[in-house]
C-alpha positions as CSV (number, residue, x, y, z in Angstrom):
1,M,-41.4,76.3,164.5
2,W,-42.0,79.3,162.3
3,K,-45.7,79.4,163.2
4,L,-44.9,79.3,167.0
5,F,-42.5,82.2,166.6
6,K,-45.1,84.2,164.6
7,K,-47.7,83.6,167.3
8,I,-45.3,84.7,170.1
9,H,-44.4,87.8,168.1
10,N,-48.0,88.7,167.5
11,K,-48.7,88.6,171.2
12,K,-46.0,91.3,171.8
13,E,-47.6,93.8,169.4
14,G,-48.7,97.2,170.8
15,L,-52.2,98.8,170.6
16,T,-53.7,99.2,167.2
17,T,-54.7,102.6,165.8
18,I,-58.4,101.9,166.5
19,E,-57.6,100.9,170.1
20,L,-55.6,104.2,170.6
21,V,-58.5,106.2,169.2
22,V,-60.9,104.5,171.5
23,V,-58.6,105.1,174.5
24,F,-58.2,108.8,173.7
25,A,-61.9,109.2,173.2
26,I,-62.7,107.7,176.6
27,F,-60.0,109.9,178.2
28,A,-61.4,113.0,176.5
29,A,-64.9,112.2,177.6
30,L,-63.9,111.6,181.2
31,S,-61.8,114.8,181.2
32,T,-64.7,116.9,179.9
33,S,-67.1,115.4,182.4
34,I,-64.7,116.1,185.3
35,L,-63.9,119.6,184.2
36,F,-67.7,120.4,183.7
37,S,-68.5,119.0,187.2
38,Y,-65.7,121.0,188.8
39,R,-66.7,124.2,187.0
40,E,-70.3,123.7,188.2
41,F,-69.2,122.9,191.7
42,S,-66.9,125.9,191.8
43,T,-69.7,128.2,190.5
44,N,-72.1,126.8,193.2
45,I,-69.5,127.4,195.9
46,K,-69.0,131.0,194.8
47,L,-72.7,131.6,194.6
48,Q,-73.2,130.2,198.1
49,N,-70.4,132.3,199.5
50,L,-72.0,135.4,198.0
51,A,-75.4,134.5,199.5
52,Q,-73.7,134.0,202.9
53,D,-71.9,137.4,202.5
54,I,-75.3,139.1,201.8
55,A,-76.8,137.4,204.8
56,L,-73.9,138.6,206.9
57,Q,-74.5,142.2,205.8
58,I,-78.1,141.9,206.8
59,R,-77.2,140.5,210.2
60,Q,-74.7,143.3,210.8
61,S,-77.3,145.9,210.1
62,Q,-79.6,144.1,212.5
63,N,-76.9,144.0,215.2
64,R,-75.9,147.6,214.7
65,S,-79.5,148.7,215.2
66,V,-80.1,146.6,218.3
67,S,-76.8,147.5,219.9
68,G,-77.3,151.3,219.4
69,S,-74.3,151.7,217.1
70,Y,-73.9,155.2,215.7
71,P,-73.4,155.5,211.9
72,A,-70.0,156.4,210.5
73,L,-70.9,159.5,208.5
74,A,-69.1,161.4,205.8
75,E,-68.1,165.0,206.6
76,I,-71.0,166.4,204.6
77,Q,-73.7,164.3,206.2
78,E,-75.6,165.8,209.1
79,P,-75.9,163.6,212.1
80,P,-79.4,162.4,213.2
81,A,-81.1,164.1,216.1
82,T,-80.0,163.1,219.6
83,S,-83.3,161.4,220.2
84,W,-82.6,159.1,217.1
85,A,-83.1,155.4,217.7
86,P,-80.5,153.5,215.6
87,S,-82.1,152.3,212.5
88,Y,-80.2,150.5,209.7
89,G,-81.3,148.8,206.5
90,L,-80.5,147.4,203.1
91,H,-82.0,148.0,199.7
92,F,-82.0,145.4,196.8
93,S,-83.3,145.8,193.3
94,K,-83.6,143.5,190.3
95,D,-83.4,146.3,187.8
96,E,-80.9,145.5,185.1
97,L,-78.9,148.7,185.9
98,S,-78.6,148.0,189.7
99,N,-79.1,144.3,190.2
100,N,-75.4,143.7,190.7
101,R,-75.2,145.8,193.9
102,F,-77.1,146.6,197.1
103,V,-77.2,149.7,199.3
104,L,-76.5,149.9,203.0
105,F,-78.1,152.9,204.8
106,F,-79.2,154.3,208.1
107,D,-82.7,155.7,208.5
108,R,-82.7,159.0,210.4
109,N,-86.5,159.5,210.5
110,T,-88.0,156.0,209.9
111,Q,-89.4,157.2,206.5
112,A,-88.0,154.0,205.0
113,I,-90.7,152.3,207.0
114,S,-93.5,154.9,207.0
115,D,-93.1,156.0,203.4
116,P,-91.1,153.4,201.4
117,Q,-90.3,155.4,198.3
118,D,-87.0,155.3,196.4
119,F,-86.0,158.6,197.9
120,N,-86.5,157.5,201.5
121,Y,-84.4,154.4,201.8
122,G,-81.0,156.0,202.2
123,D,-79.7,156.7,198.7
124,K,-81.3,160.0,197.8
125,Q,-78.2,161.0,195.9
126,I,-77.5,157.7,194.1
127,S,-78.3,157.3,190.5
128,E,-78.4,153.8,188.9
129,Q,-74.9,154.4,187.5
130,D,-73.2,155.3,190.8
131,L,-70.9,152.8,192.3
132,D,-70.4,154.5,195.6
133,C,-72.4,156.8,197.9
134,N,-70.7,160.1,197.1
135,P,-73.1,162.0,199.3
136,G,-74.0,165.2,197.5
137,N,-76.2,166.7,200.3
138,S,-76.3,166.7,204.0
139,D,-79.6,164.7,204.2
140,S,-77.9,161.7,202.6
141,E,-78.5,158.4,204.6
142,C,-76.3,156.2,202.4
143,L,-73.5,154.3,204.2
144,D,-72.1,152.1,201.5
145,I,-72.9,150.5,198.1
146,I,-71.7,146.9,197.9
147,Q,-70.8,146.0,194.3
148,I,-71.1,142.4,193.1
149,N,-68.1,142.0,190.8
150,T,-68.2,138.3,190.2
151,G,-71.1,138.2,187.6
152,E,-73.9,137.2,189.9
153,V,-77.1,139.4,190.0
154,V,-80.3,139.7,191.9
155,D,-82.6,137.6,189.7
156,S,-86.0,138.0,191.5
157,I,-87.5,139.2,194.8
158,C,-90.4,137.3,196.3
159,L,-92.7,138.4,199.2
160,D,-94.3,135.9,201.7
161,E,-92.9,132.9,199.9
162,F,-91.3,131.4,202.9
163,T,-94.5,131.7,205.0
164,Y,-97.2,130.9,202.5
165,G,-95.4,129.0,199.7
166,T,-96.3,131.4,196.9
167,C,-94.2,134.2,195.4
168,T,-95.5,137.8,195.1
169,S,-92.8,139.4,192.9
170,V,-91.6,142.9,193.4
171,D,-88.9,145.0,191.7
172,D,-87.1,146.2,194.8
173,I,-87.1,145.7,198.6
174,H,-86.1,147.6,201.7
175,I,-85.2,145.7,204.8
176,V,-84.9,148.0,207.9
177,F,-84.1,147.2,211.5
178,V,-85.2,149.6,214.3
179,R,-84.0,149.6,217.9
180,P,-84.8,148.0,220.4
181,L,-86.3,145.0,218.6
182,N,-84.4,142.8,216.2
183,R,-87.5,142.4,213.9
184,A,-87.3,143.3,210.2
185,Y,-89.5,145.9,208.6
186,I,-89.9,144.8,205.0
187,S,-91.3,147.1,202.4
188,Y,-91.0,148.0,198.7
189,T,-91.3,151.2,196.7
190,G,-95.0,152.3,196.5
191,M,-96.2,149.8,199.0
192,P,-99.6,150.5,200.6
193,G,-99.3,151.7,204.2
194,N,-101.5,149.0,205.7
195,L,-99.7,146.0,204.1
196,F,-97.8,143.6,206.3
197,I,-95.0,141.5,204.7
198,S,-94.1,138.4,206.7
199,D,-90.9,137.6,204.7
200,V,-88.8,138.3,201.7
201,S,-86.8,136.0,199.5
202,I,-83.9,137.4,197.4
203,Y,-82.8,135.1,194.6
204,I,-79.2,135.5,193.4
205,R,-78.4,134.1,190.0
206,S,-74.9,133.0,188.7
207,L,-73.7,133.5,185.1
208,S,-74.5,129.8,184.5
209,G,-78.1,130.1,185.8
210,L,-77.6,128.6,189.3
211,L,-79.7,130.1,192.0
212,A,-79.2,130.8,195.7
213,V,-81.7,132.5,198.0
214,V,-81.5,134.7,201.0
215,R,-84.7,134.8,203.1
216,V,-85.5,137.4,205.8
217,T,-88.5,137.1,208.0
218,A,-90.4,139.8,209.8
219,T,-89.3,138.2,213.1
220,G,-85.6,138.9,212.1
221,Q,-84.7,135.3,211.0
222,I,-82.1,135.2,208.2
223,I,-81.9,132.0,206.1
224,V,-79.6,131.0,203.2
225,E,-80.6,128.2,200.8
């Protein structure tokens, strides 16, 4: 009788210390895995949203050019000539001091296309430390500086990668749209005048090292990957 009672009593015992430790270890491992996956998923979503926002800014510059929209100028900025054909563009750089922002500009004399130097793409008055246009002279072509405040940066800039499959790396890029066509004029600082660029790929990197890419072709196609 006593043996039967002892057997029934033993069956009603709770978990042992070892079993509890094992359960907590499994729970901790699952929680860590879930949190890591969620953090990576959240980072990837944020990165993709940024890439989409950049693509939207490029598309808006394209649309403003084709539609003939006039630039919203600051008081100090001289308007372009009445014969001016709307021309808008964006500038990106992978330089450590400016890879967390990009410049929106209008091109009053198409020099961003004919002479793609750093003083001809719309931010003549902008130093690498400036966070807004603050036009200091009437010739300024800067419209806005978009600051990336979430930690992502321009990681690399590749030429002709989408068309030919190989990357020619450059430090900066100017993408300009000129009326009446919606094609993109792609150039970089110091580019030879007879060089044609079929596409540019702008790689955006998150703090965790994830990459998203915005591609712009000379025909005006904008792709986010």
